[in-house]
Every structure is written in structure tokens, then in C-alpha cells.
C-alpha positions as CSV (number, residue, x, y, z in Angstrom):
1,M,238.4,127.7,8.6
2,H,235.1,126.5,10.1
3,L,235.1,129.6,12.3
4,W,235.7,131.8,9.3
5,R,232.8,130.2,7.4
6,G,230.6,130.6,10.4
7,F,231.5,134.3,10.7
8,I,230.8,134.8,7.0
9,G,227.4,133.1,7.4
10,L,226.6,135.3,10.3
11,L,227.4,138.4,8.3
12,L,225.2,137.2,5.4
13,V,222.3,136.6,7.8
14,S,222.8,140.0,9.4
15,F,223.1,141.7,5.9
16,A,219.9,140.0,4.7
17,T,218.1,141.2,7.8
18,T,219.1,144.8,7.7
19,A,219.8,145.4,4.0
20,P,216.3,146.4,2.8
21,A,216.0,149.6,4.9
22,Q,219.7,150.5,4.5
23,T,219.5,150.4,0.7
24,Y,216.0,151.7,0.4
25,P,215.1,153.5,-1.8
26,N,217.4,152.5,-4.7
27,Q,215.0,153.3,-7.5
28,N,212.1,155.7,-8.3
29,I,209.1,155.5,-5.9
30,T,205.6,155.3,-7.5
31,I,202.7,156.6,-5.4
32,V,199.4,155.3,-6.8
33,V,196.1,157.0,-6.4
34,G,192.8,155.8,-7.8
35,S,191.3,159.2,-8.6
36,Q,191.8,162.1,-11.1
37,P,194.5,164.8,-10.5
38,G,193.3,167.7,-8.4
39,G,191.3,165.9,-5.7
40,T,192.3,165.4,-2.1
41,T,193.8,161.9,-2.7
42,D,195.9,163.2,-5.5
43,L,197.0,166.3,-3.5
44,L,198.1,164.3,-0.5
45,A,200.1,161.9,-2.7
46,R,201.9,164.8,-4.5
47,V,202.8,166.4,-1.2
48,I,204.3,163.1,0.0
49,A,206.0,162.5,-3.3
50,Q,207.7,165.9,-3.3
51,R,208.9,165.6,0.3
52,L,210.2,162.0,-0.2
53,T,212.1,163.2,-3.3
54,E,213.7,166.0,-1.3
55,A,214.5,163.8,1.7
56,W,215.9,160.8,0.0
57,G,217.3,162.1,-3.3
58,Q,215.3,159.5,-5.2
59,A,212.5,160.6,-7.5
60,A,209.0,159.9,-6.2
61,V,206.2,160.2,-8.7
62,V,202.4,160.1,-8.6
63,E,200.5,157.7,-10.9
64,N,196.7,158.1,-11.3
65,K,195.0,154.8,-12.0
66,V,191.4,155.9,-12.2
67,G,188.4,153.6,-12.3
68,A,186.1,151.3,-10.5
69,N,185.9,153.4,-7.4
70,N,189.6,152.9,-6.5
71,Q,189.6,149.2,-7.5
72,L,192.0,149.6,-10.4
73,A,194.5,151.1,-8.1
74,A,194.0,148.4,-5.5
75,D,194.5,145.7,-8.1
76,F,197.7,147.3,-9.3
77,I,199.1,147.6,-5.8
78,A,198.2,144.0,-5.0
79,R,200.4,142.9,-7.9
80,A,203.3,145.3,-7.3
81,K,206.7,144.1,-6.1
82,P,206.7,144.4,-2.2
83,D,209.9,146.4,-1.9
84,G,208.5,149.8,-0.8
85,H,209.0,151.4,-4.2
86,T,205.2,151.2,-5.0
87,L,202.9,152.8,-2.5
88,W,199.1,153.6,-2.4
89,V,197.3,156.6,-1.0
90,T,193.7,155.6,-0.6
91,P,190.5,157.1,0.8
92,D,188.0,155.4,3.1
93,S,186.7,153.2,0.3
94,F,189.5,150.9,1.4
95,V,187.1,149.8,4.1
96,T,183.7,150.2,2.4
97,N,184.5,148.7,-1.0
98,P,184.9,145.1,0.1
99,I,181.8,145.4,2.4
100,L,179.7,146.6,-0.5
101,N,181.1,144.1,-2.9
102,P,182.0,140.8,-1.1
103,K,183.9,139.7,-4.2
104,L,186.6,142.2,-3.4
105,S,189.3,141.5,-0.8
106,Y,191.6,144.2,0.7
107,E,193.6,141.8,2.8
108,G,196.7,141.9,0.6
109,F,198.1,145.3,1.8
110,V,200.3,146.5,4.6
111,P,199.3,149.6,6.5
112,V,202.0,152.3,6.6
113,T,200.3,155.2,8.3
114,G,197.1,157.2,8.5
115,L,197.3,160.6,6.8
116,V,194.4,163.0,7.4
117,R,190.8,162.9,8.3
118,A,188.0,165.3,7.2
119,S,185.1,165.2,9.5
120,H,181.7,165.2,7.9
121,T,179.6,168.3,8.7
122,L,175.8,168.0,8.9
123,V,174.5,171.1,7.0
124,A,170.9,172.3,6.5
125,H,169.0,174.9,4.6
126,P,168.2,177.9,6.9
127,S,164.5,177.1,6.6
128,V,164.8,173.9,8.5
129,P,163.2,174.7,11.9
130,A,166.1,173.2,13.9
131,G,169.0,175.0,15.3
132,N,170.9,172.0,16.7
133,L,170.9,168.2,16.4
134,R,168.5,167.6,19.3
135,E,165.9,169.8,17.6
136,L,166.5,168.2,14.3
137,L,166.1,164.7,15.7
138,D,162.8,165.7,17.4
139,L,161.6,167.1,14.1
140,A,162.5,163.9,12.3
141,K,160.8,161.7,14.9
142,A,157.7,163.8,14.7
143,K,157.5,163.5,10.9
144,P,159.2,160.3,9.7
145,G,160.5,160.5,6.2
146,A,159.5,164.2,5.8
147,L,163.0,165.5,5.9
148,N,165.2,164.7,2.9
149,Y,168.9,164.7,2.4
150,G,171.3,164.8,-0.5
151,T,174.4,162.6,-1.2
152,S,177.2,162.6,-3.8
153,G,175.9,159.2,-4.9
154,F,174.3,155.9,-3.7
155,A,176.6,154.2,-1.2
156,S,178.9,157.2,-1.1
157,A,180.6,158.3,2.2
158,G,177.9,161.0,2.8
159,H,175.1,158.4,2.2
160,L,176.7,156.0,4.7
161,S,177.2,158.7,7.3
162,M,173.5,159.6,7.0
163,E,172.4,156.0,7.4
164,Y,174.7,155.7,10.4
165,L,173.0,158.8,11.9
166,Q,169.5,157.4,11.3
167,S,170.6,154.1,12.8
168,L,171.9,155.6,16.0
169,A,169.2,158.1,16.4
170,G,166.3,155.9,15.4
171,I,164.9,158.3,12.8
172,K,163.8,158.0,9.2
173,L,165.0,160.4,6.5
174,T,164.5,160.4,2.7
175,G,167.7,160.2,0.6
176,V,168.2,161.9,-2.8
177,H,171.3,160.7,-4.6
178,Y,173.2,163.0,-6.9
179,K,176.2,162.6,-9.2
180,G,178.6,164.5,-7.0
181,A,178.6,166.5,-3.8
182,T,178.6,169.9,-5.5
183,P,175.1,169.6,-7.1
184,A,173.8,168.2,-3.8
185,L,175.2,171.2,-1.9
186,N,173.8,173.6,-4.5
187,D,170.4,172.1,-4.0
188,V,170.7,172.5,-0.2
189,I,171.6,176.2,-0.7
190,A,168.6,176.6,-3.1
191,G,166.3,174.9,-0.7
192,H,165.4,172.0,-3.0
193,I,166.6,169.5,-0.4
194,Q,167.1,170.1,3.3
195,L,170.1,168.3,4.6
196,M,173.4,166.7,3.7
197,F,176.8,165.6,5.0
198,H,179.8,167.4,3.5
199,D,183.3,168.3,4.5
200,L,183.6,171.4,6.6
201,G,185.9,173.2,4.1
202,S,183.2,173.0,1.4
203,V,180.3,174.3,3.6
204,A,182.1,176.9,5.8
205,E,181.7,179.7,3.3
206,S,178.0,179.2,2.6
207,A,177.3,178.9,6.3
208,K,179.1,182.1,7.1
209,A,177.1,183.8,4.4
210,G,173.8,182.5,5.9
211,R,172.9,180.4,2.9
212,T,173.2,177.2,4.9
213,K,173.5,176.4,8.6
214,I,175.8,173.9,10.3
215,V,173.9,171.5,12.7
216,G,177.1,169.8,13.9
217,I,180.4,168.2,13.0
218,G,181.1,164.4,13.0
219,A,184.5,164.9,14.7
220,P,185.4,163.2,18.0
221,A,185.9,166.6,19.7
222,R,185.3,170.2,18.8
223,L,187.7,171.6,16.3
224,P,190.2,174.3,17.3
225,G,189.2,176.6,14.5
226,F,185.4,176.2,15.3
227,P,185.1,176.0,19.0
228,D,181.4,177.2,19.0
229,I,180.2,174.5,16.6
230,P,179.2,171.4,18.6
231,V,180.2,167.9,17.5
232,L,177.2,165.6,16.9
233,A,178.5,163.1,19.5
234,E,177.6,165.7,22.2
235,T,173.9,164.9,21.5
236,L,174.3,161.4,19.9
237,P,177.0,159.6,21.9
238,G,179.3,157.5,19.8
239,F,178.5,159.2,16.5
240,E,181.6,159.9,14.5
241,A,181.9,160.1,10.7
242,G,184.1,161.6,8.1
243,A,186.4,160.9,5.2
244,W,189.9,159.7,5.8
245,W,193.0,158.8,3.8
246,G,195.8,156.4,4.5
247,L,199.1,155.1,3.0
248,F,199.5,151.4,2.2
249,A,202.1,149.2,0.6
250,P,201.8,145.7,-1.0
251,A,201.7,142.7,1.3
252,G,205.2,141.4,2.0
253,T,206.9,144.7,2.1
254,P,209.8,144.4,4.6
255,P,208.8,145.7,8.1
256,D,212.0,147.9,8.3
257,V,211.2,149.5,5.0
258,V,207.6,150.2,6.2
259,T,209.0,151.7,9.3
260,K,211.4,154.0,7.3
261,I,208.6,155.2,5.1
262,N,206.3,155.7,8.1
263,E,208.8,157.8,10.0
264,Q,209.5,160.0,7.0
265,V,205.8,160.6,6.1
266,R,205.0,161.4,9.7
267,K,207.7,164.1,9.5
268,V,206.1,165.5,6.4
269,F,202.7,166.0,8.0
270,A,204.3,167.6,11.1
271,E,206.0,170.3,9.0
272,P,204.8,173.8,9.7
273,A,204.6,174.5,6.0
274,V,202.4,171.5,5.3
275,Q,200.2,172.3,8.3
276,A,199.8,175.9,7.1
277,Q,199.3,175.3,3.4
278,L,197.4,172.0,3.4
279,I,196.0,171.0,6.7
280,A,194.6,174.3,8.0
281,P,192.9,175.6,4.8
282,H,191.0,172.4,4.4
283,H,190.3,171.9,8.1
284,Y,191.9,168.4,8.0
285,Q,192.9,166.6,11.1
286,V,196.2,164.8,10.9
287,F,196.1,161.2,12.2
288,T,199.6,159.9,11.3
289,G,200.9,157.2,13.6
290,P,202.6,153.8,13.7
291,P,201.4,151.2,11.3
292,Q,199.6,149.3,14.0
293,A,197.5,152.4,14.7
294,L,196.2,152.4,11.2
295,T,195.6,148.6,11.4
296,D,193.5,149.1,14.5
297,F,191.6,152.0,13.0
298,V,190.7,150.1,9.9
299,G,189.4,147.2,12.0
300,R,187.1,149.5,14.0
301,E,185.9,151.2,10.8
302,R,185.2,147.8,9.2
303,S,183.1,146.7,12.1
304,K,181.1,149.9,12.2
305,W,180.3,150.1,8.5
306,E,179.6,146.4,8.2
307,K,176.8,146.9,10.7
308,V,175.5,150.1,9.0
309,I,175.5,148.7,5.5
310,R,173.8,145.4,6.7
311,E,171.1,147.2,8.6
312,A,170.4,149.7,5.8
313,D,170.5,146.8,3.3
314,I,172.7,148.8,1.0
315,K,173.8,146.8,-2.1
316,V,175.6,147.8,-5.2
317,N,175.9,145.9,-8.5
């Protein structure tokens, strides 16, 4: 009898250990994004939702919780039940928000996998007398503050990337902050401002038409589709900047459930159809990997941007 009870106890322990992944998912999956429908974050979430629904036969839906620069979505995820049925696709504000606002804490989340990166491209008006980054840096050093640049807003990713460039290169530029990247790019094209960082997909057409020129890309290595465009790190070692998106779950989500989601999402971004219809047209770089890889990446990003924000004395209300 005692042996039988011991056997039952062992089964219960084993079941408790393995049950989450075996029974997951057993209800609808909600993928939360903190932005409006139609943007990159929303698009990535909808691709994931569609593929998870197809793979697991359980509906996955996208819920847009817009507001406070992704903070409403973060608060919702932090309070969600940690069972893998509520996930969060977030951009790089995951790292920069709590640096800019020390009252925020993004420690209550479990990394699942990185998704994609979009390297920032340094673009200039054709009238700027610099054909590459070295010439641009020489020009900026000769006339501190004379060159101006546009951003999509104060403390935006493009603003931080330009502050990072100035810090590494030892130059001084003048920032002009817009309400969005499109009006800033339009003013670069019109010659009202001279420089800005933007994603490659948004500037490739104007550069091809000669209305702007690409100085360099903030990727770690030259992109396959643009082998003739240098990366900025070739002139400024260590420089790397761009937007990125990752998938997170509430803290306490069982590790085996996280692993199951991770493996399925990595399959999604390896699909030829997703590569052809989503990755290639937007010039994204896939950076899916094990959860620990995203943890390590976030740690490196946090260290880098903490230094940039502190040195530039960037503060938000």
C-alpha cells in the first residue's frame, strides 16, 4: 500500500512538472501590442497570431492597448496570468522607457525570443558636402553645431541613435524634433534639415531617386541586399543602432511553456513565405533565438543606452 501511494505521488509530481507544456495552449492566446494597428509591432504580432492559430488549432488574437509609449501594454502584461496565454510584442522602448523614466520597472517579464531588427540608416540631403561618414565627421568637427538633424520626437529611437553617434565620434550636431518620422524625412528631402536616422525601407526609394543620399547603415555588417552601402561601424568602430522587436511573457510563465512558444515562433520567422512577404520587403534582419539570447541582448542594450542617455542628459516628464 505504501509503495502504491509512493508511486501515485511520483506520478503526481511528474504530471505537475510536465503538464503545462503538454496541455498548452488550452484557451485563446492574446498577443498584446502597445501601438495602433498597421505599424510594425502590430504587423509582427498578427503574423505570429495567424501562424500560432494554424499550428496549434487554438485561436490567437491581437489586442492593441495603445498609450503612454507602450506603458499601458506593459502594465497589462505585468498583471496577466503567467500561463503563456497572454504574450507581448514590444519594440526597443522595452529598454529605453525605464531608463528615461526611473519610476518604471520592466523586470517583471520573461523573454521568449527576439523577432526582427531594422538597422537605422543615416540619410542626408544631397547638398551636404559629404559622401561618406568620414567626410561627414570631418565636416561636423570643422563646424560644431552647424549640421542639423531631424527626429521623430524627443527621446525617440532616432534621437538616441544620433546622440550615440555624437558621443562615439566626438562631434556636435543640432537636433530638430518632429511629431513623427515622416515629416522629418520630408524636410530632409526638401533640404530644410540635413540629416536624420530612419529605417532603410523608408529611405531606399528617395535615395534611389537622388532626393536623399545614404551615408551608412547602423547594422553590424553590410546587408545582403545592399552590399555597396557601408555600415557606419567601418568608420566608427562599435557603432550599431536600430529598432528591434521582441516577444515577452509575464514573469512566472513556466519555462517549458516559454520553450514551446519560442520553438514555434522561430519556425514562423524561418518560413520562406514570411521571409519573402515580410522580412525582405522591409529589409528586416531576423534575430530569433533561445530566450537567453534575448536576455543577453537586452542587458547589452540597457548598458549602452543608459550611458548615452546619461551623457546627453536626456530627461522626459
